[in-house]
N, C-alpha and C positions, 0 to 999 in steps of 0.2 A: 504494500500500500504506500503510495506516494503522499507525503505530508510535508508542510513547510514548518520552519522553526516556530513561528508564532502560534500555529495551531497546536503543535506539540506541547508548548508551554501552557497554552490555555487549558488543554485537557489535563495536564499534570496538576495545574492549580485547582482544577475542579475535583481532584481526587483520583483520577485515572492513573494507574501505574503500569498498565499492560500495553506495550508498544512492540509486540513481537513481529519481526519480519517487516518493519517499516523501511521505507526508502527516504533517507535524509542526506543524500549526497551533497557535499559542499554547504551544508547548513551552517548558519552562524548562531552558535549556542554558547559563546564565550560568557563567562561569569554567571551562567544559569544554574539552577538547582534541579537536579533530576535524581536525587538520592533515593535509592530503593526501587528505581524503575526497572522494568523488565524490557530490555531492548535486544534480547537474544535474536540472533540471525538477521538483525537489521543492517542496512547498508549505510555507513557513515563515511564513505570514502571522501577524503578531502575536507571533512567537516572541521570547523573551528570550535574547540571545546576548551580553550584557554581559561584557566582559573575556574572551571566548572566544578560544582559540588556533585560528585558522582559516587559518594561512598555507599557501599552496599548494592550498587547497580549490577544487573545481570546483563552482560554483553557476550555471553557464550555464543560462539560461532558467528559473531558479528564481524563485519568488514570495516576496518578503520585505516585502510591503506592511505598514506600521505596525510592523515589527519593531524591536527595541531592540538596537543593537550598540555601545553606549557602550564606548569603549576596547578594542573587539575588534581582534585582529590578523589582517588579511587580506592581508598582503604577498604579492606574487607569485601572488595567487589569480586564477582564471579566472571572470569574472562577465559573460561576453558575453550580452547581451540579458536580463540579470536584471532583475527589477522590484523596486526599492527605494523606490517612491513612498511619501512620508510617513514613511519610516523614520527612526529616531533614530540617527545615525552620528557623534555628537559624540566628538571625539578618536580616531576610528577610524584605524587604520594601513592604508593602501591603497597603499603604495609599490610601484611596478612592477606593479600589478594591471591586468588586462585587462578594462576596462569598456566595450568597444566596443558601441555601440547599446543600452546599458543604460538603464533608466528610473529617474531619480533626481528626478523631479518632486516639488517641495515637500519634499524630504528635508532633514534638519537635519545639515549637515556642518561645523558650527562646530569650528574648531581641528583639523580632520582633516589627516592627512598623505597627500597624493596625489602626492608627488614621483615623477616618471617614469612615472606611470600613463597607460594608454591610455584616454582618454575621447572618442575620435573618434566623431562622430555620436551622441553621448549626449544624452538629454533631461534637462536640469537646470533646466528652467523653474521659477522660484519657489523654488529651493533656497537655503538659508542657508549660505553659504560664508565667513562672517566669520572672519578670521584663519586660514583654511585655507592649507596650503602646497601649491601646484600647480606648483612650480618644475620646469621641464623636462617637464611633462605634455603629452600630445598631445590637444588640444581641437579639432582640425580638424573642421569641420562640426557642431560641438556647438551645442545650443540652450541658451544661458545667459540668455535673456530673463527679466527681472524677478528675477534673482538678486541677493543681497547679498554683495558681495565686499569689504566694509570690512576693511581691514588684511590682505587676502589677498596671498600671494606668487605671482606668475605669471612670474617672471623666466625667460627662455629657453623659455617654453611655446610650443607651436605653436597659433596662433589662426587658421589659414587658414580662411576662410569661417565664422568663428564668429559667432553672433548674440548680441549683448549689448544688444538693444533694452530700454529701460526698466530696465536693471540699475543697481545702486548701486556705484560705484567710488570709495571714499573711503580715502585713504592706501594705495591698492593699488599693489603693486610690479609694473610692466610693463617693467622694464629688459630690454634685449636681446630684445625681442619685435617681430616683424614685424606691424605694424598695418595693412598695406596693403589687406587684404581683409575686415576685420571690419566688422560693422554696429553702429553706436553711436547709433542713432536714439533720441532722448529719454533717453539714458543720463545718469545723474547722476555728474559727475566732480568730485572735490574733493581737492586735494593729492595727485594721482597722480604716481608716479615714472615718467617716460618716458625717462630717460637711455639713450642708445644705441638707443632704439626706432626702427624704420623706419616712417615714416608712409605713404609712397607715395601710392596713390589711396584714402586713408582715407575710408570712408563715414561721415561725422560730422555729426550734428545733435544734439549733446549739450546737456545742461542743466548749467551750472556752478553 
């Protein structure tokens, strides 16, 4: 169903929270409040959701390619299999969000807050995660090849079977992380914090 931003916000204000499979391509929704809304399988390609309040929103299987979510609040949101490829997620809040099997390929996640988020089996290939906070995040089975993790915090994150091939880890915090099953082929490591990390059978062919 095609709907414009004004109509969506009007329905939300009236108490409607069900917007499944709506078409909102390039919609202007900056600084809006859609907390708790169900936008699963909706098309928000190129939409502007900067500073939007989206905590608890359901965007499972939604398409947000090239969307702008600068400083948006998506804490505790459901984003399973959502497509955020090439999206701008700078300073976005995704604490405790469920991003299982989401597509974040080439997304810009600089300075984002992903503490406690579920990023298991997520595709983050080529994403920019500079200075992002992924402390305690679940990254088991995730594809982080070619990501930039300069200054990022991953302390106590779950990196079981995580692929970090050709990633950049400069001044990255990996304290209290089990590194025994991650792949670091051709990974660039510089001044990484490994205190209390468990190396085990680390698959390492890194470039320092």
